[in-house]
N, C-alpha and C positions, 0 to 999 in steps of 0.2 A: 071293451075289455079293460079290466083293472090294470093300471100301470104297475107292473111287477117290481119296478125299481124306485118307485116313489117313497120318500121318507116324510111326506107331509104329515104334520101333527106329531112327529116323533122327536124325542130328545136324545142327544148324544154327548158323550164325554170323551175327550181325546187327550192322552198324555203325549208330550213331545209335539204338541199341536201347533206350534208357532213357526216351524221351519220344516223343510224337507218333505218327506212322505206325509208326516202328520198334518202339515199345513194344507197340502194338496187334498188330503182326505177331508179335512174340515171344510174347505171350499166346495168340494163335491157334495158333501152332506147338506150344506146350506143351499146349494143350487137345487137339490132334490127336495127342499122344503123343511129340513130338520132345524130344530133349535139346538145350537151347538155351544158347548163350553170347551175351550181349549185350556190345557194345563201345562205349565212348563216351569223350569227352575229359573229361567231368566224372565224379566218383565215383558210380557207380550200384550200389554193393554192396547197399544196402538195398532198392533197387527190384528188383534181380535176385532177391534172397531172397524178396521179396513175391510175385513172379510164378513162382517155381520155376525160375529160370535161374542160370547162372554169369555172373560179370562179369569183364571184362578192360579195362584202360585202353588207349585208342588215340587218336592224333592222325593222322587220315587224310591230312593234308597232308604227313606225313613218311613216306617210303617204308619206312624201317627200323622205324618204329613199327607200320606195318601188318603187316609180316612177323612181327614179334615177337608181336603180338596174335593173329594166326592160329595161330602155334605154341603159345602159352600156352593159348589156348582149346581147341585140339585135345587138349592134355594133360589139361585139366580135364574135357573131355567124353568122354575115353576112346578117341579115335581120330579118323580123318579125317572130314571133313564130307560130308554129302549135299547140303546147301543152304548157299549163302553169299548173304546179302542185303547189298548195298552201298547203304546208305540214308542215311548221314550227309550232311548238307548245310546250307547257310545260304541265307537268302532275301533277302539284301540287294539292294534295287532302289531306284530313285528318280531318280538323276541321269542326264542324257543323256550320250552318249559325250564330248561337249565338256567336260562338267563333272565327269566321273568321275575321282576321285583314284587315283593309282597304288596306294596301300595297299588300296583297295577292289578294284581289278582283281586284285591278287595274292591277297587273301583269298578272294574268290569262286572264282577259277580254281583255286587250290591245293586247296580243299576240294571243290568240286562237280565239277571236271573231273579233276584229278590224283588226287584221293582215290579215284575210281572206277577210274582207270587203274592205280593201285598195287594195288587189290584184284584187278583182272583179271590183273595180272602175277603176283601171289603166291598167290592163292587156289588155283589148280589144284594146286599142290604139296601142299596140305593137304586135297584132296578125293578122294572115291571116284569111279571111273569110273561114268558114268550119272547123275551128280549134276546140280544145277541152280544157276546163278548168276542172281540177280535184282537189277537195279539200279533205283534210283528216279530217274527223269528228271522231266519236268513237261510240262504242256500248253504251257508257255512255249517248248518246243522247236519247236512248230508254229504258235502264235499269238503274234504280236509285239505288245507293248504298249510305247509310248514310255517310256524310262527304265529298261527291263529288259534292255538290250542285253548286258551282261556276263553276267548271270544266264542269259539265253536261250541265249547262245553255249555256256556250259558244259553246259547241259541238252541242247542239240542234239548236242554232242559225245558225250554218254552214249548217245544213240540210234545214232550212227555206230559207237562202240566196241562196242556190243551186237552189231551185225551182224558186225563183224570178228572178235570173240571167238567168236561162234557158228561161224564158218568154221574158226577155228584149233583149237577144242576139240571139234569134231564127231567126230573120229576116236576120242575117248575117250567118246563119247556123253554128254558134258557139254552140257546145254542152257543157252543164255544169252539171257535176255529182260529187258526193262525195263518198268516201270510208269510211266505218265505221268499223274499226278493233276492234276485241276483244282484250284481253290481248295478247301482242306481246313482244317477247324477245328483248327489246331495253333498252337504258339507262334511259328511262322515267319511267319505271315501270316493272311490271310482275316479281317481285322477288319471294321469297318463297310463299308469300301470294297469288300472282296471280296464281302461279302453282297449289296451293291447290284448289283455286276457279275453275280453268279450269278443273282439274281432276274430280270435282264433278258436275260442271254446264254445261260443253259442251259435245255434243254428241261424239266428237272425243277424249275427255279426255286429252287434252294437250294444252299448250300455243302455240301460233302461232310463226313462225319464220318470219323474214323480207322477205325471199324468198316466203313464202306463200302469202304475200301481193303484191309483185312486179308484178306478172303476171296480177293481176286485173287492175293495172294502165296501163300496156301495152295494155290490151284489150280496156280500155276506151280511150286511145290515138289513137287507130288504127281504120281502116275502119270496123273492125269486130263489132264495136258498133255504126255504122253510124246513126242508128235510135233511139238511146238511149239518152235522156236528161232529166234533172230535177230529177234524181234518186239518192237515197241513198242506196248504196250496202252494206249489212251487211256481213262482212267477219269474222265470229265469231265462226267457228267450231261447229255450231249448238246450240250455247248458247241460242238464242232466240226461239228455238223450244219448250221449256218447260222443266219440271223436268226430269232429267236423271234417269236411273235405280239406279245408284250409289247414287244420291241425295235422292231418295225415300227410299233407304235402310238405309241411314244415319239418316233420319228423322223418318221413321216409322218402320224400321227393316225389311221391305219387299221391294223387287225391283219392285213389281207389284203395279198398282194403287189400293188404298184402296177401298174396296167395301162396 
């Protein structure tokens, strides 16, 4: 039987690929046989060498930088890509709308929203028909927390652009999906506060690891998901299912639903 999750002979491009979820995805793709180029704003030459990938520099908030990175990476990898992962992002949250500075609005929007938009605009020119584009959104696209308004707006935009791009690229059989992680143990967040939230709000009662996420990207890049497009996959440990027993007990003193 064909290995549904094999990426042997495939080429992949990953933004934000030198740390966190992006690095875990790059390592998983390499393990499945793909030729991988990681792109980041910081120099990831040594990291790319360590994981068996190529490195190109990119500033996803700059359209021409995104186009050039795709072009350079395709040359390094020896041809067009079968998978493009638009993962680069920032996790700045905290101030309410009333207190949000313009600089923060521009930073978060340019990276988290425009960065994906530029990828969706330019990646198809460097992709094979039948390929897969995977963006990283967030559970913040669906669950609102006060002080995360600008961040949530950008991540919800990713889910909308995913659906639109799926329609526009369907004629080339390019599938477009996004992954919506819950709190994950990366440099972007999920410190002590995230751990407490996950213990109370998620069915699994813990923060995710990057390895919990990587397999989902392998699935979306592989033929195992050949008929899936335009979807936003919630990888949240059950956060979106509803109040947990622990949360009910914290609020009401009883782990059962109030009657």
